[in-house]
KERO-88368 format. One line per field, with one value per residue: residue number from 0; x, y, z of N, C-alpha, C, O in turn. Coordinates in nm, 3 decimals, m for minus. Layout:
BEGIN
nr = (NUM,...) $
n_east = (X,...) $
n_north = (Y,...) $
n_up = (Z,...) $
ca_east = (X,...) $
ca_north = (Y,...) $
ca_up = (Z,...) $
c_east = (X,...) $
c_north = (Y,...) $
c_up = (Z,...) $
o_east = (X,...) $
o_north = (Y,...) $
o_up = (Z,...) $
***
This chain:
BEGIN
nr = (0,1,2,3,4,5,6,7,8,9,10,11,12,13,14,15,16,17,18,19,20,21,22,23,24,25,26,27,28,29,30,31,32,33,34,35,36,37,38,39,40,41,42,43,44,45,46,47,48,49,50,51,52,53,54,55,56,57,58,59,60,61,62,63,64,65,66,67,68,69,70,71,72,73,74,75,76,77,78,79,80,81,82,83,84,85,86,87,88,89,90,91,92,93,94,95,96,97,98,99,100,101,102,103,104,105,106,107,108,109,110,111,112,113,114,115,116,117,118,119,120,121,122,123,124,125,126,127,128,129,130,131,132,133,134,135,136,137,138,139,140,141,142,143,144,145,146,147,148,149,150,151,152,153,154,155,156,157,158,159,160,161,162,163,164,165,166,167,168,169,170,171,172,173,174,175,176,177,178,179,180,181,182,183,184,185,186,187,188,189,190,191,192,193,194,195,196,197,198,199,200,201,202,203,204,205,206,207,208,209,210,211,212,213,214,215,216,217,218,219,220) $
n_east = (m2.182,m2.034,m2.175,m2.067,m2.132,m2.292,m2.429,m2.709,m2.750,m2.573,m2.441,m2.386,m2.212,m1.975,m1.786,m1.714,m1.574,m1.345,m1.360,m1.387,m1.615,m1.901,m2.184,m2.470,m2.713,m3.052,m3.213,m3.243,m3.140,m2.838,m2.630,m2.453,m2.103,m1.900,m1.613,m1.270,m1.015,m0.676,m0.308,m0.075,0.185,0.344,0.422,0.133,m0.014,m0.247,m0.363,m0.199,0.113,0.363,0.307,0.092,m0.240,m0.534,m0.877,m1.023,m1.213,m1.351,m1.339,m1.133,m0.911,m0.917,m0.892,m0.692,m0.491,m0.394,m0.307,m0.108,0.063,0.044,m0.079,m0.150,m0.359,m0.513,m0.501,m0.789,m0.759,m0.564,m0.700,m0.892,m0.754,m0.717,m0.785,m1.106,m1.080,m0.871,m0.917,m0.851,m0.773,m0.801,m0.547,m0.606,m0.445,m0.187,0.101,m0.043,m0.004,0.211,0.068,m0.122,0.048,0.140,m0.111,m0.155,0.050,m0.031,m0.263,m0.165,m0.085,m0.290,m0.475,m0.513,m0.810,m0.854,m0.683,m0.807,m1.051,m0.962,m0.851,m1.071,m1.225,m1.081,m1.114,m1.373,m1.671,m1.931,m2.185,m2.321,m2.453,m2.719,m2.916,m3.243,m3.501,m3.844,m4.158,m4.376,m4.427,m4.507,m4.470,m4.279,m4.158,m3.902,m3.797,m3.686,m3.415,m3.189,m2.925,m2.725,m2.519,m2.482,m2.409,m2.169,m2.021,m2.015,m1.864,m1.620,m1.549,m1.510,m1.290,m1.090,m1.042,m0.885,m0.617,m0.340,m0.357,m0.637,m0.723,m0.647,m0.819,m1.063,m1.409,m1.725,m2.063,m2.114,m1.998,m2.155,m2.431,m2.770,m2.881,m3.139,m3.369,m3.627,m3.672,m3.599,m3.621,m3.538,m3.216,m3.237,m3.295,m3.582,m3.707,m3.704,m3.502,m3.328,m3.075,m2.916,m2.605,m2.379,m2.032,m1.861,m1.582,m1.465,m1.278,m1.197,m1.220,m1.347,m1.597,m1.755,m1.987,m2.216,m2.416,m2.665,m2.803,m3.096,m3.202,m3.470,m3.461,m3.383,m3.611,m3.531,m3.266) $
n_north = (m1.734,m1.433,m1.195,m1.042,m0.721,m0.562,m0.289,m0.159,0.107,0.384,0.570,0.427,0.229,0.340,0.352,0.078,0.044,0.172,0.443,0.463,0.531,0.364,0.320,0.132,m0.047,0.059,0.284,0.587,0.833,0.971,0.962,1.240,1.270,1.299,1.499,1.558,1.793,1.739,1.717,1.606,1.378,1.253,1.198,1.120,0.942,1.080,1.226,1.430,1.616,1.578,1.773,1.906,2.035,1.862,1.755,1.460,1.154,1.106,0.843,0.712,0.857,0.811,0.533,0.446,0.637,0.808,0.622,0.496,0.694,0.858,1.097,1.394,1.546,1.876,2.161,2.345,2.629,2.699,2.618,2.826,3.039,3.006,3.144,3.141,3.128,2.975,2.721,2.391,2.133,1.812,1.674,1.527,1.461,1.425,1.243,1.054,0.884,0.718,0.585,0.445,0.260,0.107,m0.011,m0.163,m0.352,m0.485,m0.605,m0.809,m0.985,m1.117,m1.358,m1.714,m1.900,m2.115,m2.034,m1.795,m1.881,m2.017,m1.805,m1.641,m1.810,m1.820,m1.563,m1.465,m1.396,m1.590,m1.494,m1.213,m0.908,m0.714,m0.415,m0.279,m0.055,m0.129,m0.178,m0.134,m0.115,m0.368,m0.530,m0.761,m0.714,m0.528,m0.180,m0.121,m0.335,m0.621,m0.725,m0.976,m0.843,m0.642,m0.799,m0.902,m0.658,m0.598,m0.821,m0.761,m0.531,m0.637,m0.795,m0.613,m0.494,m0.665,m0.653,m0.673,m0.924,m0.981,m0.765,m0.849,m1.043,m1.111,m1.076,m1.112,m1.049,m1.272,m1.474,m1.551,m1.720,m1.774,m2.026,m2.119,m2.067,m2.021,m1.846,m1.596,m1.330,m1.384,m1.255,m1.112,m1.004,m0.933,m0.913,m0.914,m1.155,m1.469,m1.571,m1.817,m1.838,m1.910,m1.910,m1.934,m2.007,m2.007,m2.277,m2.355,m2.614,m2.638,m2.457,m2.185,m2.147,m1.918,m1.685,m1.444,m1.204,m1.024,m0.746,m0.564,m0.218,0.020,0.267,0.500,0.513) $
n_up = (m0.012,m0.097,m0.320,m0.628,m0.679,m0.944,m1.028,m1.224,m1.284,m1.422,m1.252,m1.033,m1.120,m1.180,m0.952,m0.928,m1.176,m1.128,m1.182,m1.453,m1.696,m1.818,m2.021,m1.936,m2.097,m2.091,m1.914,m2.091,m2.014,m1.909,m1.633,m1.485,m1.492,m1.225,m1.162,m1.047,m1.010,m1.081,m1.033,m1.259,m1.196,m1.360,m1.715,m1.898,m2.147,m2.373,m2.170,m2.053,m1.987,m1.734,m1.443,m1.540,m1.492,m1.474,m1.535,m1.398,m1.337,m1.012,m0.916,m1.065,m0.980,m0.704,m0.676,m0.860,m0.968,m0.751,m0.553,m0.702,m0.755,m0.976,m1.004,m0.814,m0.560,m0.598,m0.419,m0.304,m0.274,m0.459,m0.695,m0.714,m0.800,m1.057,m1.376,m1.541,m1.820,m1.842,m1.773,m1.643,m1.867,m2.034,m2.233,m2.522,m2.737,m2.660,m2.673,m2.813,m3.039,m2.951,m2.755,m2.901,m3.029,m2.822,m2.756,m2.981,m2.962,m2.734,m2.816,m2.973,m2.784,m2.673,m2.475,m2.539,m2.623,m2.443,m2.223,m2.167,m2.058,m1.841,m1.688,m1.644,m1.487,m1.263,m1.129,m1.175,m1.003,m0.843,m0.903,m1.081,m0.995,m1.076,m1.055,m1.104,m1.185,m1.145,m1.324,m1.162,m0.801,m0.724,m0.937,m1.140,m1.377,m1.540,m1.616,m1.944,m2.037,m1.969,m2.137,m2.296,m2.399,m2.200,m1.989,m2.081,m2.085,m1.815,m1.725,m1.849,m1.718,m1.463,m1.522,m1.606,m1.358,m1.241,m1.298,m1.536,m1.665,m1.665,m1.826,m2.073,m2.157,m2.369,m2.393,m2.541,m2.647,m2.816,m2.679,m2.478,m2.337,m2.242,m2.024,m1.967,m2.185,m2.179,m1.979,m2.060,m2.303,m2.610,m2.622,m2.396,m2.053,m1.880,m1.638,m1.273,m1.099,m1.096,m1.325,m1.505,m1.687,m1.956,m2.041,m2.330,m2.526,m2.861,m2.969,m2.718,m2.486,m2.232,m2.045,m1.870,m1.611,m1.470,m1.265,m1.315,m1.109,m1.085,m0.921,m0.749,m0.784,m0.536,m0.486,m0.365,m0.401) $
ca_east = (m2.067,m2.071,m2.199,m2.001,m2.243,m2.275,m2.554,m2.746,m2.741,m2.442,m2.382,m2.342,m2.122,m1.842,m1.683,m1.662,m1.489,m1.228,m1.369,m1.418,m1.764,m1.961,m2.329,m2.532,m2.836,m3.165,m3.260,m3.170,m3.082,m2.708,m2.591,m2.338,m1.983,m1.827,m1.466,m1.182,m0.887,m0.550,m0.191,m0.001,0.322,0.424,0.349,0.029,m0.061,m0.389,m0.405,m0.108,0.248,0.389,0.283,m0.040,m0.363,m0.639,m0.994,m1.049,m1.315,m1.300,m1.307,m1.001,m0.815,m0.905,m0.863,m0.573,m0.385,m0.338,m0.218,0.014,0.149,0.041,m0.126,m0.177,m0.471,m0.483,m0.572,m0.897,m0.716,m0.495,m0.794,m0.969,m0.676,m0.705,m0.896,m1.198,m1.038,m0.751,m0.968,m0.774,m0.837,m0.728,m0.487,m0.628,m0.354,m0.052,0.155,m0.148,0.063,0.281,m0.034,m0.176,0.148,0.132,m0.230,m0.133,0.132,m0.110,m0.358,m0.093,m0.056,m0.415,m0.470,m0.580,m0.941,m0.839,m0.624,m0.913,m1.149,m0.898,m0.835,m1.209,m1.260,m1.010,m1.157,m1.510,m1.757,m2.040,m2.303,m2.315,m2.576,m2.774,m3.039,m3.320,m3.641,m3.953,m4.271,m4.450,m4.354,m4.540,m4.446,m4.142,m4.100,m3.821,m3.787,m3.573,m3.382,m3.054,m2.890,m2.601,m2.413,m2.462,m2.337,m2.033,m1.955,m1.988,m1.754,m1.490,m1.508,m1.451,m1.163,m0.999,m1.008,m0.793,m0.481,m0.304,m0.411,m0.776,m0.747,m0.611,m0.920,m1.176,m1.537,m1.822,m2.193,m2.107,m1.938,m2.245,m2.563,m2.849,m2.908,m3.283,m3.416,m3.772,m3.687,m3.559,m3.676,m3.419,m3.090,m3.259,m3.368,m3.687,m3.780,m3.609,m3.490,m3.187,m3.064,m2.783,m2.552,m2.259,m1.941,m1.788,m1.476,m1.441,m1.151,m1.177,m1.309,m1.427,m1.685,m1.784,m2.129,m2.229,m2.559,m2.704,m2.917,m3.152,m3.283,m3.549,m3.383,m3.440,m3.657,m3.461,m3.121) $
ca_north = (m1.671,m1.293,m1.167,m0.921,m0.643,m0.476,m0.222,m0.125,0.248,0.426,0.641,0.322,0.140,0.396,0.311,m0.051,0.046,0.258,0.570,0.450,0.527,0.288,0.319,0.004,m0.035,0.072,0.420,0.672,0.944,0.934,1.044,1.329,1.207,1.398,1.495,1.633,1.851,1.688,1.755,1.491,1.367,1.187,1.200,1.020,0.951,1.113,1.309,1.540,1.602,1.599,1.909,1.965,2.019,1.801,1.695,1.313,1.112,1.088,0.704,0.682,0.921,0.742,0.383,0.408,0.733,0.848,0.508,0.458,0.817,0.908,1.235,1.440,1.635,2.017,2.236,2.438,2.768,2.704,2.618,2.943,3.138,2.981,3.208,3.052,3.116,2.883,2.598,2.266,2.055,1.697,1.676,1.397,1.435,1.410,1.104,0.964,0.797,0.619,0.509,0.346,0.165,0.015,m0.083,m0.263,m0.465,m0.550,m0.685,m0.926,m1.081,m1.168,m1.500,m1.814,m1.932,m2.199,m1.957,m1.702,m1.956,m2.050,m1.689,m1.600,m1.905,m1.789,m1.449,m1.421,m1.434,m1.689,m1.419,m1.072,m0.854,m0.585,m0.355,m0.206,m0.015,m0.209,m0.101,m0.093,m0.176,m0.509,m0.600,m0.810,m0.663,m0.408,m0.085,m0.158,m0.478,m0.638,m0.813,m1.050,m0.737,m0.575,m0.894,m0.898,m0.540,m0.613,m0.909,m0.695,m0.440,m0.716,m0.844,m0.504,m0.466,m0.775,m0.634,m0.686,m1.050,m0.961,m0.684,m0.923,m1.147,m1.062,m1.140,m1.035,m1.114,m1.396,m1.587,m1.569,m1.775,m1.810,m2.174,m2.148,m1.976,m1.989,m1.736,m1.470,m1.305,m1.371,m1.242,m1.009,m1.026,m0.828,m0.923,m0.943,m1.291,m1.517,m1.627,m1.872,m1.819,m1.995,m1.840,m2.028,m1.951,m2.093,m2.339,m2.404,m2.738,m2.608,m2.343,m2.139,m2.119,m1.817,m1.639,m1.299,m1.175,m0.889,m0.712,m0.451,m0.102,0.095,0.397,0.612,0.502) $
ca_up = (m0.076,m0.127,m0.462,m0.671,m0.718,m1.060,m1.042,m1.360,m1.306,m1.460,m1.138,m0.939,m1.185,m1.198,m0.861,m0.970,m1.285,m1.092,m1.235,m1.599,m1.720,m1.940,m2.006,m1.947,m2.172,m2.009,m1.919,m2.186,m1.945,m1.861,m1.512,m1.505,m1.430,m1.146,m1.176,m0.962,m1.081,m1.015,m1.088,m1.301,m1.149,m1.467,m1.835,m1.920,m2.284,m2.396,m2.067,m2.045,m1.943,m1.591,m1.395,m1.593,m1.412,m1.568,m1.467,m1.415,m1.254,m0.876,m0.901,m1.123,m0.888,m0.570,m0.694,m0.931,m0.988,m0.629,m0.493,m0.793,m0.763,m1.120,m0.989,m0.675,m0.559,m0.604,m0.303,m0.335,m0.281,m0.586,m0.807,m0.714,m0.854,m1.200,m1.446,m1.618,m1.950,m1.845,m1.695,m1.671,m1.969,m2.069,m2.373,m2.586,m2.842,m2.590,m2.683,m2.857,m3.134,m2.875,m2.686,m2.992,m3.065,m2.705,m2.767,m3.088,m2.908,m2.631,m2.891,m3.024,m2.675,m2.610,m2.434,m2.617,m2.569,m2.322,m2.126,m2.124,m1.974,m1.707,m1.607,m1.598,m1.387,m1.134,m1.059,m1.193,m0.896,m0.877,m0.943,m1.117,m0.949,m1.138,m0.993,m1.203,m1.141,m1.195,m1.378,m1.041,m0.681,m0.705,m1.065,m1.154,m1.499,m1.529,m1.723,m2.037,m2.029,m1.938,m2.248,m2.294,m2.418,m2.074,m1.909,m2.133,m2.042,m1.681,m1.709,m1.890,m1.608,m1.351,m1.568,m1.603,m1.222,m1.194,m1.343,m1.680,m1.716,m1.688,m1.935,m2.199,m2.187,m2.450,m2.379,m2.612,m2.646,m2.886,m2.597,m2.361,m2.368,m2.125,m2.024,m1.975,m2.287,m2.150,m1.885,m2.125,m2.432,m2.700,m2.547,m2.302,m1.933,m1.861,m1.511,m1.177,m1.081,m1.112,m1.458,m1.516,m1.820,m1.978,m2.122,m2.417,m2.617,m2.969,m2.960,m2.582,m2.450,m2.116,m2.041,m1.743,m1.566,m1.363,m1.254,m1.313,m1.020,m1.102,m0.798,m0.760,m0.742,m0.427,m0.540,m0.301,m0.415) $
c_east = (m2.114,m2.082,m2.111,m2.106,m2.204,m2.406,m2.584,m2.728,m2.596,m2.368,m2.324,m2.225,m1.984,m1.746,m1.628,m1.564,m1.367,m1.235,m1.404,m1.562,m1.805,m2.105,m2.380,m2.672,m2.954,m3.225,m3.169,m3.095,m2.949,m2.668,m2.470,m2.219,m1.918,m1.671,m1.392,m1.054,m0.761,m0.425,m0.110,0.138,0.413,0.350,0.255,m0.032,m0.213,m0.446,m0.326,0.027,0.255,0.370,0.157,m0.155,m0.466,m0.762,m1.003,m1.161,m1.268,m1.263,m1.172,m0.889,m0.801,m0.861,m0.737,m0.461,m0.318,m0.256,m0.098,0.100,0.157,0.005,m0.143,m0.296,m0.426,m0.571,m0.674,m0.854,m0.649,m0.591,m0.863,m0.887,m0.662,m0.820,m0.978,m1.148,m0.926,m0.798,m0.885,m0.847,m0.745,m0.673,m0.498,m0.532,m0.211,m0.007,0.054,m0.095,0.128,0.177,m0.093,m0.086,0.147,0.010,m0.219,m0.054,0.055,m0.211,m0.294,m0.083,m0.182,m0.404,m0.544,m0.716,m0.940,m0.780,m0.724,m1.016,m1.099,m0.892,m0.962,m1.254,m1.211,m1.053,m1.304,m1.592,m1.866,m2.164,m2.259,m2.450,m2.610,m2.894,m3.106,m3.453,m3.742,m4.073,m4.360,m4.390,m4.394,m4.520,m4.300,m4.074,m4.021,m3.826,m3.671,m3.541,m3.237,m3.004,m2.754,m2.481,m2.379,m2.385,m2.194,m1.959,m1.913,m1.872,m1.623,m1.452,m1.452,m1.307,m1.057,m0.958,m0.913,m0.663,m0.462,m0.360,m0.559,m0.804,m0.716,m0.717,m1.031,m1.307,m1.644,m1.961,m2.201,m2.053,m2.043,m2.376,m2.641,m2.888,m3.050,m3.343,m3.562,m3.788,m3.652,m3.634,m3.561,m3.292,m3.111,m3.336,m3.459,m3.765,m3.676,m3.611,m3.347,m3.181,m2.916,m2.736,m2.424,m2.170,m1.857,m1.690,m1.453,m1.294,m1.111,m1.274,m1.402,m1.501,m1.702,m1.938,m2.134,m2.378,m2.559,m2.815,m2.965,m3.242,m3.364,m3.464,m3.462,m3.487,m3.585,m3.313,m3.073) $
c_north = (m1.535,m1.277,m1.043,m0.836,m0.546,m0.410,m0.176,0.019,0.303,0.501,0.541,0.234,0.205,0.360,0.176,m0.055,0.137,0.389,0.575,0.450,0.455,0.281,0.182,0.026,m0.032,0.203,0.498,0.779,0.907,1.029,1.124,1.265,1.323,1.386,1.579,1.683,1.800,1.736,1.635,1.496,1.303,1.211,1.089,1.037,0.986,1.196,1.439,1.514,1.621,1.740,1.975,1.938,1.970,1.756,1.546,1.272,1.075,0.934,0.666,0.740,0.841,0.605,0.363,0.514,0.785,0.743,0.488,0.580,0.874,1.064,1.267,1.532,1.787,2.088,2.338,2.584,2.799,2.703,2.752,3.050,3.125,3.054,3.108,3.026,3.000,2.754,2.476,2.179,1.931,1.715,1.540,1.355,1.406,1.262,1.007,0.856,0.681,0.532,0.406,0.237,0.059,m0.073,m0.196,m0.386,m0.552,m0.654,m0.816,m1.032,m1.126,m1.317,m1.583,m1.843,m2.011,m2.120,m1.854,m1.762,m1.984,m1.925,m1.635,m1.688,m1.871,m1.664,m1.402,m1.482,m1.521,m1.616,m1.272,m1.011,m0.723,m0.546,m0.278,m0.174,m0.094,m0.125,m0.049,m0.166,m0.323,m0.591,m0.644,m0.760,m0.535,m0.311,m0.112,m0.309,m0.490,m0.750,m0.883,m0.950,m0.663,m0.664,m0.889,m0.780,m0.542,m0.704,m0.848,m0.594,m0.519,m0.758,m0.735,m0.459,m0.558,m0.777,m0.665,m0.815,m1.034,m0.868,m0.740,m1.024,m1.071,m1.140,m1.053,m1.112,m1.248,m1.504,m1.614,m1.619,m1.806,m1.953,m2.210,m2.038,m1.930,m1.881,m1.599,m1.452,m1.272,m1.363,m1.140,m1.056,m0.906,m0.834,m0.953,m1.099,m1.335,m1.598,m1.695,m1.860,m1.898,m1.900,m1.948,m1.947,m2.050,m2.138,m2.386,m2.523,m2.695,m2.481,m2.299,m2.109,m2.024,m1.773,m1.484,m1.295,m1.037,m0.868,m0.588,m0.324,m0.026,0.240,0.525,0.611,0.599) $
c_up = (m0.120,m0.275,m0.504,m0.739,m0.834,m1.089,m1.189,m1.381,m1.326,m1.340,m1.038,m0.990,m1.186,m1.090,m0.889,m1.071,m1.260,m1.167,m1.386,m1.621,m1.841,m1.921,m2.025,m2.007,m2.077,m2.025,m2.024,m2.129,m1.883,m1.748,m1.543,m1.424,m1.351,m1.155,m1.070,m1.050,m1.007,m1.093,m1.140,m1.251,m1.250,m1.598,m1.856,m2.066,m2.289,m2.271,m2.055,m1.983,m1.789,m1.554,m1.442,m1.495,m1.512,m1.483,m1.494,m1.324,m1.116,m0.851,m0.948,m1.033,m0.766,m0.576,m0.757,m0.927,m0.859,m0.568,m0.575,m0.821,m0.912,m1.105,m0.845,m0.678,m0.551,m0.495,m0.367,m0.359,m0.411,m0.703,m0.819,m0.791,m1.011,m1.281,m1.524,m1.757,m1.957,m1.764,m1.734,m1.769,m2.000,m2.211,m2.441,m2.686,m2.782,m2.603,m2.734,m2.950,m3.055,m2.796,m2.781,m3.030,m2.949,m2.724,m2.866,m3.038,m2.805,m2.706,m2.944,m2.916,m2.604,m2.573,m2.528,m2.554,m2.439,m2.210,m2.068,m2.033,m1.839,m1.626,m1.563,m1.489,m1.252,m1.062,m1.077,m1.081,m0.933,m0.932,m0.972,m1.077,m1.010,m1.052,m1.099,m1.145,m1.218,m1.243,m1.267,m0.925,m0.663,m0.834,m1.076,m1.283,m1.476,m1.644,m1.818,m2.024,m2.004,m2.056,m2.216,m2.321,m2.293,m1.986,m1.947,m2.086,m1.893,m1.644,m1.746,m1.778,m1.483,m1.393,m1.558,m1.460,m1.162,m1.264,m1.498,m1.733,m1.755,m1.811,m2.072,m2.236,m2.257,m2.446,m2.450,m2.602,m2.715,m2.793,m2.473,m2.412,m2.243,m2.125,m2.030,m2.062,m2.252,m2.054,m1.942,m2.245,m2.538,m2.616,m2.434,m2.174,m1.919,m1.728,m1.403,m1.147,m1.087,m1.245,m1.466,m1.662,m1.831,m2.069,m2.189,m2.509,m2.729,m2.964,m2.818,m2.546,m2.332,m2.133,m1.895,m1.718,m1.450,m1.363,m1.265,m1.209,m1.047,m0.993,m0.823,m0.704,m0.640,m0.489,m0.490,m0.326,m0.521) $
o_east = (m2.223,m2.005,m2.088,m2.163,m2.110,m2.488,m2.491,m2.691,m2.508,m2.245,m2.226,m2.150,m1.884,m1.629,m1.507,m1.475,m1.296,m1.134,m1.447,m1.630,m1.755,m2.151,m2.341,m2.741,m2.959,m3.280,m3.049,m2.993,m2.948,m2.670,m2.387,m2.234,m1.887,m1.612,m1.454,m1.006,m0.745,m0.436,m0.076,0.205,0.535,0.230,0.291,m0.095,m0.294,m0.564,m0.385,0.054,0.163,0.415,0.117,m0.163,m0.483,m0.744,m0.992,m1.201,m1.159,m1.170,m1.101,m0.784,m0.690,m0.793,m0.667,m0.349,m0.197,m0.141,0.009,0.196,0.259,0.052,m0.149,m0.330,m0.317,m0.693,m0.646,m0.903,m0.669,m0.570,m0.891,m0.947,m0.608,m0.937,m0.929,m1.168,m0.897,m0.717,m0.852,m0.967,m0.623,m0.743,m0.415,m0.526,m0.123,m0.071,0.061,m0.140,0.106,0.202,m0.111,m0.133,0.152,0.020,m0.266,m0.087,0.075,m0.234,m0.361,m0.073,m0.179,m0.329,m0.633,m0.735,m1.010,m0.828,m0.728,m1.064,m1.169,m0.923,m0.969,m1.321,m1.276,m1.033,m1.352,m1.588,m1.895,m2.242,m2.175,m2.553,m2.533,m2.961,m3.038,m3.511,m3.729,m4.085,m4.413,m4.316,m4.324,m4.550,m4.209,m3.952,m4.065,m3.855,m3.559,m3.629,m3.163,m3.057,m2.683,m2.368,m2.264,m2.300,m2.105,m1.843,m1.805,m1.795,m1.522,m1.334,m1.363,m1.214,m0.948,m0.854,m0.864,m0.604,m0.559,m0.411,m0.599,m0.897,m0.756,m0.705,m1.085,m1.315,m1.653,m1.967,m2.285,m2.063,m2.013,m2.428,m2.585,m2.930,m3.088,m3.365,m3.609,m3.896,m3.674,m3.705,m3.506,m3.263,m3.014,m3.429,m3.419,m3.869,m3.572,m3.713,m3.254,m3.268,m2.814,m2.819,m2.368,m2.219,m1.796,m1.719,m1.423,m1.202,m1.006,m1.393,m1.523,m1.474,m1.664,m2.004,m2.069,m2.456,m2.465,m2.911,m2.889,m3.337,m3.329,m3.408,m3.584,m3.404,m3.579,m3.240,m2.953) $
o_north = (m1.522,m1.337,m0.953,m0.874,m0.468,m0.463,m0.156,0.056,0.268,0.494,0.568,0.175,0.133,0.338,0.155,m0.140,0.176,0.441,0.678,0.366,0.478,0.239,0.116,0.119,m0.116,0.237,0.477,0.820,0.813,1.152,1.079,1.216,1.429,1.277,1.667,1.618,1.817,1.790,1.557,1.599,1.297,1.240,0.973,1.139,0.926,1.232,1.546,1.405,1.673,1.827,2.081,1.836,2.027,1.723,1.508,1.350,1.020,0.902,0.593,0.678,0.806,0.560,0.269,0.483,0.804,0.770,0.463,0.574,0.925,1.147,1.177,1.590,1.818,2.074,2.404,2.652,2.906,2.775,2.791,3.144,3.211,3.029,3.005,2.917,2.943,2.692,2.461,2.154,1.945,1.764,1.451,1.238,1.364,1.171,0.888,0.742,0.564,0.413,0.291,0.128,m0.061,m0.196,m0.308,m0.501,m0.673,m0.766,m0.919,m1.151,m1.167,m1.392,m1.531,m1.810,m1.981,m2.140,m1.828,m1.696,m1.978,m1.928,m1.584,m1.638,m1.887,m1.656,m1.314,m1.603,m1.528,m1.678,m1.215,m1.060,m0.628,m0.628,m0.214,m0.249,m0.121,m0.010,0.062,m0.263,m0.396,m0.710,m0.576,m0.764,m0.445,m0.351,m0.126,m0.394,m0.392,m0.861,m0.849,m0.968,m0.623,m0.616,m0.875,m0.794,m0.500,m0.678,m0.879,m0.577,m0.473,m0.757,m0.759,m0.395,m0.539,m0.883,m0.680,m0.813,m1.070,m0.892,m0.684,m1.087,m0.975,m1.255,m0.934,m1.224,m1.331,m1.621,m1.691,m1.571,m1.859,m1.999,m2.313,m1.926,m1.823,m1.825,m1.497,m1.542,m1.163,m1.458,m1.086,m1.137,m0.792,m0.772,m1.010,m1.164,m1.254,m1.681,m1.633,m1.870,m1.947,m1.826,m2.035,m1.838,m2.166,m2.057,m2.446,m2.522,m2.717,m2.404,m2.374,m2.051,m2.043,m1.816,m1.412,m1.373,m0.940,m0.941,m0.510,m0.328,m0.009,0.318,0.631,0.698,0.605) $
o_up = (m0.175,m0.351,m0.424,m0.842,m0.829,m1.165,m1.267,m1.492,m1.247,m1.331,m0.970,m0.911,m1.193,m1.122,m0.875,m1.067,m1.352,m1.213,m1.437,m1.562,m1.951,m1.814,m2.120,m1.964,m1.987,m2.130,m2.039,m2.185,m1.804,m1.760,m1.622,m1.312,m1.406,m1.155,m1.011,m1.143,m0.886,m1.203,m1.052,m1.259,m1.235,m1.596,m1.834,m2.096,m2.217,m2.270,m2.049,m1.933,m1.727,m1.629,m1.394,m1.427,m1.620,m1.366,m1.610,m1.238,m1.100,m0.777,m0.879,m1.015,m0.726,m0.484,m0.719,m0.886,m0.858,m0.532,m0.520,m0.897,m0.958,m1.183,m0.762,m0.781,m0.503,m0.488,m0.467,m0.449,m0.470,m0.800,m0.933,m0.843,m1.081,m1.255,m1.568,m1.810,m2.062,m1.696,m1.852,m1.757,m1.992,m2.299,m2.422,m2.723,m2.858,m2.551,m2.702,m2.939,m3.086,m2.775,m2.742,m3.062,m2.975,m2.711,m2.843,m3.067,m2.794,m2.662,m2.956,m2.945,m2.488,m2.636,m2.596,m2.437,m2.342,m2.098,m1.948,m1.941,m1.739,m1.507,m1.451,m1.399,m1.148,m0.941,m1.007,m1.062,m1.052,m1.004,m0.902,m1.122,m0.997,m0.989,m1.180,m1.067,m1.337,m1.203,m1.274,m0.940,m0.594,m0.836,m1.028,m1.296,m1.404,m1.757,m1.768,m2.004,m2.015,m2.053,m2.121,m2.276,m2.274,m1.911,m1.863,m2.048,m1.851,m1.552,m1.683,m1.750,m1.412,m1.311,m1.507,m1.442,m1.051,m1.289,m1.573,m1.845,m1.865,m1.888,m2.174,m2.341,m2.202,m2.490,m2.422,m2.553,m2.679,m2.829,m2.381,m2.513,m2.148,m2.231,m2.086,m2.015,m2.289,m2.040,m1.876,m2.290,m2.550,m2.543,m2.381,m2.183,m1.942,m1.710,m1.433,m1.169,m1.084,m1.273,m1.436,m1.753,m1.733,m2.154,m2.127,m2.558,m2.702,m2.955,m2.799,m2.577,m2.338,m2.225,m1.805,m1.804,m1.348,m1.448,m1.229,m1.218,m1.034,m0.966,m0.913,m0.594,m0.650,m0.535,m0.553,m0.277,m0.549) $
***
């Protein structure tokens, strides 16, 4: 069965998240997020009004906004005519209050623990795959570590990619536990290999078991 690949490096994880950037614990250096200037076709809270030119991540535009007709690409010739002093900028305060009200309503409609387990079971792949640089080409020890917090973040990204239902499932480090504690150091993975973990929700009878597969990162990747 195919694995759902969740690389450890931030630059690789952006396409999976549809352009949303989230740093995974490990290397302290953060990769630069590449953006593209687009024209909004409708009002978007915390971004701008229809007709505005704003910069967004290429992944968000390619995977979400362009297919959903939220925004359109801007021709390079038009961008060249924009003075530097008028460079396109996102309006973080546009409809911000309305956006927060919507968020509050969504929080009220979160799924119950039992429903969350059932939904996660339906779309969570059998294994989450991370890649990490090792201390040496022949050593299994990795630089930094992969914690249950990193795994929870990866699960949330998979969930958010599965529509509104997935975005209403809340998974945190407190819901995740490694099954073989002898293979890990506390709540951290520090070597390449396969690690089984369990997701539990307080109040739910059932739980979910999945694997984390940590692979050696290609030095040329």
